[in-house]
C-alpha positions as CSV (number, residue, x, y, z in Angstrom):
1,X,-7.4,-12.7,9.8
2,X,-4.9,-10.5,8.0
3,X,-4.6,-6.9,9.2
4,X,-6.1,-4.3,6.9
5,X,-3.8,-2.2,4.9
6,X,-6.5,0.3,4.1
7,X,-7.2,3.5,6.1
8,X,-10.7,2.4,7.2
9,X,-10.9,3.2,10.9
10,X,-13.9,1.0,11.6
11,X,-12.1,-2.0,10.1
12,X,-9.0,-1.3,12.2
13,X,-10.9,-1.0,15.5
14,X,-13.9,-3.3,15.2
15,X,-12.9,-5.6,12.3
16,X,-14.4,-6.0,8.9
17,X,-18.2,-5.8,8.2
18,X,-18.6,-8.4,5.5
19,X,-21.6,-8.5,3.3
20,X,-22.4,-11.4,0.8
21,X,-21.6,-10.1,-2.6
22,X,-21.7,-13.2,-4.7
23,X,-22.7,-16.9,-4.4
24,X,-21.1,-19.4,-6.8
25,X,-22.7,-22.6,-8.2
26,X,-20.3,-24.7,-6.1
27,X,-21.7,-23.2,-2.9
28,X,-18.7,-20.9,-2.3
29,X,-19.3,-17.3,-1.3
30,X,-17.6,-14.1,-2.0
31,X,-17.8,-11.6,0.9
32,X,-17.0,-7.9,0.6
33,X,-16.3,-5.5,3.5
34,X,-18.8,-2.6,3.4
35,X,-16.1,-0.1,4.6
36,X,-12.8,-0.9,2.9
37,X,-14.0,-3.2,0.0
38,X,-11.7,-6.1,1.0
39,X,-12.8,-9.2,-0.7
40,X,-12.7,-12.6,1.0
41,X,-13.7,-16.0,-0.4
42,X,-15.2,-18.9,1.6
43,X,-14.9,-22.6,0.7
44,X,-17.7,-25.2,0.7
45,X,-17.4,-25.7,4.5
46,X,-17.8,-21.9,5.2
47,X,-14.1,-21.4,6.1
48,X,-12.2,-18.4,4.8
49,X,-9.8,-19.2,1.9
50,X,-6.2,-17.9,2.0
51,X,-5.9,-17.5,-1.7
52,X,-8.4,-16.2,-4.3
53,X,-7.1,-18.7,-6.9
54,X,-9.8,-21.3,-7.2
55,X,-7.9,-23.8,-9.4
56,X,-6.1,-26.3,-7.1
57,X,-3.5,-27.2,-9.8
58,X,-2.5,-23.6,-10.1
59,X,-2.1,-23.3,-6.4
60,X,0.1,-26.4,-6.1
61,X,2.2,-25.3,-9.1
62,X,2.8,-21.9,-7.6
63,X,3.7,-23.5,-4.2
64,X,6.2,-25.8,-6.0
65,X,7.8,-22.9,-7.9
66,X,8.0,-20.9,-4.6
67,X,9.9,-23.8,-2.9
68,X,12.1,-24.3,-5.9
69,X,13.0,-20.6,-5.9
70,X,13.9,-20.7,-2.2
71,X,16.0,-23.8,-2.6
72,X,17.9,-22.4,-5.6
73,X,18.5,-19.0,-3.9
74,X,20.3,-20.5,-0.9
75,X,24.1,-20.1,-1.3
76,X,25.8,-23.4,-1.6
77,X,29.4,-23.6,-0.6
78,X,31.6,-26.3,-2.3
79,X,35.0,-27.4,-1.1
C-alpha cells in the first residue's frame, strides 16, 4: 500500500478506512477513504489495482512510451 501524502492522522497511524463508493457493471469496485478521500480501485478478483486507467491498451502504450523514453535518455558514447 502506498503511504498517504495527506495530513490525515488516522490514515498515517492506523491505515485507511475504505468505504465502497461505487460498483461498476464489470464487478469492479471503487473504494474511498472516509478520512482523506483517497480513491482505490479493485479488479474483478478483489485485488487493488495500481493504476486507475481501466483501458489495458492505454496502460500498455504508456508503459512502452516510458521504456522508450528511458532508453533514449541514456547517454550513448560512440568511438
